C-alpha positions in Angstrom: -35.3 6.5 -18.7 -33.6 7.4 -15.5 -32.5 3.7 -15.1 -30.9 3.9 -18.6 -29.0 7.0 -17.7 -27.4 5.4 -14.7 -25.8 2.7 -17.0 -22.8 4.9 -18.0 -24.5 5.8 -21.4 -21.5 7.6 -22.9 -17.7 7.5 -22.7 -16.1 9.9 -20.3 -12.5 11.2 -20.3 -10.3 13.0 -17.8 -6.7 13.8 -16.9 -5.4 12.1 -13.7 -3.2 14.6 -12.0 -2.6 11.9 -9.4 -4.1 8.6 -8.3 -3.1 7.3 -4.8 -4.1 3.7 -4.1 -3.8 1.9 -0.8 -4.8 -1.8 -1.0 -5.9 -3.7 2.1 -6.1 -7.5 2.5 -9.0 -8.9 4.5 -10.1 -12.5 5.2 -12.4 -13.6 2.3 -15.3 -14.4 4.6 -15.3 -10.8 5.9 -15.8 -9.3 2.4 -18.0 -11.9 0.7 -21.3 -10.5 2.1 -20.5 -7.0 0.7 -20.3 -8.3 -2.9 -23.1 -9.5 -5.2 -23.2 -13.3 -5.8 -22.6 -12.8 -9.6 -19.1 -11.6 -8.8 -16.3 -13.8 -7.4 -13.8 -12.4 -5.0 -10.3 -12.1 -6.5 -8.4 -14.1 -3.9 -4.7 -14.4 -3.2 -3.5 -17.7 -1.7 -7.2 -18.8 -1.5 -7.4 -16.7 1.7 -7.1 -13.0 1.2 -9.6 -10.7 -0.5 -8.8 -7.1 -1.2 -10.2 -3.6 -0.7 -8.6 -0.7 -2.5 -8.9 2.9 -1.2 -8.2 5.2 -4.2 -8.0 8.9 -4.1 -7.9 10.5 -7.6 -7.3 14.1 -8.5 -8.9 14.6 -11.9 -8.8 17.5 -14.3 -11.3 18.4 -17.1 -13.6 15.4 -16.5 -16.1 15.5 -19.3 -17.9 13.4 -22.0 -15.3 12.0 -24.3 -14.8 14.2 -27.4 -15.9 17.4 -25.7 -13.2 20.1 -25.5 -11.2 20.3 -22.3 -12.6 23.7 -21.2 -16.0 22.1 -20.8 -14.7 19.7 -18.2 -14.5 20.0 -14.4 -11.9 19.3 -11.8 -12.8 16.9 -9.0 -11.3 14.8 -6.3 -12.8 11.3 -6.3 -12.4 8.7 -3.6 -13.4 5.2 -4.2 -13.6 2.1 -1.9 -13.5 -0.9 -4.2 -13.4 -4.7 -3.8 -11.2 -6.8 -6.1 -13.4 -9.2 -8.0 -13.7 -11.5 -11.0 -16.6 -11.9 -13.4 -17.2 -14.5 -16.2 -19.2 -13.1 -19.0 -22.0 -14.8 -20.9 -19.5 -15.7 -23.6 -17.2 -17.3 -21.0 -14.6 -14.5 -20.9 -13.0 -14.1 -17.5 -12.4 -10.5 -16.4 -10.6 -9.1 -13.3 -11.9 -5.8 -12.0 -13.5 -3.8 -9.2 -16.8 -3.6 -7.5 -17.6 -0.2 -5.9 -18.4 -0.3 -2.2 -18.6 3.5 -1.7 -17.8 6.6 -3.7 -17.0 10.2 -2.5 -16.2 13.5 -4.1 -15.3 17.0 -3.1 -18.0 18.8 -5.0 -21.8 18.6 -5.0 -21.8 18.9 -8.8 -19.9 15.6 -9.1 -22.2 13.9 -6.7 -25.3 14.9 -8.7 -23.8 14.0 -12.1 -22.2 10.9 -10.8 -25.4 9.6 -9.4 -27.3 10.5 -12.5 -25.0 8.6 -14.9 -23.6 5.8 -12.7 -24.6 3.3 -9.9 -21.7 4.4 -7.7 -23.8 6.2 -5.1 -21.6 9.3 -4.6 -21.7 11.5 -1.5 -19.9 14.8 -1.0 -17.2 15.2 1.6 -14.4 17.5 2.5 -11.6 15.5 0.9 -8.4 17.4 0.3 -5.0 16.5 -1.3 -1.8 18.4 -0.5 1.7 17.8 -1.6 4.7 19.3 0.2 8.1 18.3 -1.1 8.2 14.5 -1.0 5.0 14.0 1.0 1.4 13.6 -0.2 -1.3 14.0 2.4 -5.0 13.2 2.0 -7.4 14.4 4.7 -11.1 14.4 5.3 -12.6 15.3 8.7 -16.1 14.3 7.7 -15.0 10.9 6.3 -12.4 10.2 8.9 -9.5 9.9 6.4 -5.9 10.8 7.2 -3.4 9.3 4.7 0.2 10.4 4.3 2.8 8.9 2.0 6.4 9.6 1.3 7.6 9.8 -2.3 11.3 10.2 -1.8 12.2 6.5 -1.4 12.5 5.0 -4.8 13.0 1.6 -3.3 10.0 1.7 -1.0 9.1 -1.8 -0.1 5.8 -3.4 0.8 4.1 -2.4 4.1 4.9 -4.5 7.1 2.7 -7.6 7.3 1.7 -7.5 3.6 0.7 -11.0 2.3 2.7 -10.4 -0.8 6.4 -11.5 -1.0 7.6 -8.5 -3.1 6.6 -5.5 -5.1 6.5 -7.3 -8.4 4.0 -9.8 -7.0 1.9 -7.0 -5.5 1.8 -5.0 -8.7 0.8 -8.1 -10.7 -2.0 -9.0 -8.4 -3.2 -5.8 -6.8 -2.2 -3.2 -9.4 -4.6 -1.1 -11.5 -7.5 -3.1 -13.0 -9.3 -2.0 -16.1 -12.9 -3.2 -15.5 -15.6 -2.0 -13.0 -18.8 -3.9 -12.5 -22.2 -2.8 -11.3 -24.9 -5.4 -10.4 -27.1 -6.7 -7.6 -28.7 -9.9 -6.5 -32.2 -9.1 -7.8 -31.3 -8.9 -11.5 -29.4 -11.1 -14.0 -27.8 -8.0 -15.6 -24.2 -7.0 -15.0 -22.9 -3.6 -16.2 -19.3 -3.6 -17.4 -17.3 -0.4 -17.7 -13.8 -0.5 -19.1 -11.1 2.1 -18.4 -8.4 2.8 -20.9 -5.0 4.4 -20.2 -1.5 4.6 -21.5 1.9 4.7 -19.8 0.4 3.4 -16.6 3.4 2.9 -14.4 2.5 2.6 -10.6 5.2 3.9 -8.3 5.5 2.3 -4.8 5.2 4.7 -1.9 6.1 4.5 1.8 2.9 4.9 3.9 3.4 7.2 6.9 -0.2 7.4 8.1 -3.3 5.4 7.0 -6.4 6.2 9.0 -9.5 5.3 7.1 -12.8 5.2 9.0 -14.6 3.2 6.3 -12.4 0.2 7.1 -13.1 0.3 10.8 -16.1 -2.0 10.8 -15.9 -5.0 13.1 -15.8 -7.6 10.3 -12.7 -6.0 8.8 -10.8 -5.7 12.0 -8.1 -7.9 10.6 -7.5 -5.8 7.5 -3.8 -5.6 6.6 -2.2 -2.8 4.4 -0.9 -4.9 1.5 0.3 -2.4 -1.1 0.5 1.3 -1.8 1.3 3.1 -5.1 1.0 6.5 -6.8 0.4 7.3 -10.4 0.7 10.8 -11.8 0.0 12.8 -15.0 -2.0 10.2 -16.9 -4.8 10.7 -19.5 -7.6 8.3 -18.9 -11.1 7.5 -20.3 -14.0 5.2 -19.5 -15.8 3.5 -22.4 -19.5 3.5 -22.6 -21.0 0.9 -20.3 -22.1 -2.4 -21.8 -24.7 -4.8 -20.3 -24.0 -8.5 -20.0 -26.6 -11.2 -19.1 -25.2 -13.3 -16.3 -25.4 -17.1 -16.7 -25.5 -19.1 -13.5 
């Protein structure tokens, strides 16, 4: 019964007050051991794999169809690998594999770990916006991110493997699918996110300290892309199970 509950058994909706995403490129060999064999790394130039650090400020998160006043407001931080999965019917999907999840409230940790496989922990994550600067900080998690919103022509971070913003958005922009699986079962859980008017806005990164990325294998990580999305309704469909075919 508990195993069934963790498979995202009902649709969930929320309003995204903001979603700040920093995407890092790492050598594919450095990320491969962190991702189950059923999932392929989503590679750029057959060399770079990607890890996204997403900080989402949600409002009224609740089971889909419930009134807004029954929802709760949370900050969610996700560390995700960009992956590909081929379904049992041969459909090729691009999406994300969760490496680590954090939230600012114990309630979300408990509910998230009851209904998902994302292994939430509670931290002191905080988001503040002052004029044209958004700052995300967590002493416990070692996060200090600051981005500038005022530059409408913000380019890519120095050293990005992408040639331009259009290429970066096409490859490393928001992805609809999230996968949960391991190497001991032939089952893959697929969760699809649904949104409208999803227009990422490039931002200039002023500070990007993230302790999660400071493991020796990822020493060569390069900030590849950064964008912000604001004021978006969003929902996740009920999870569906697929049987992986080798």
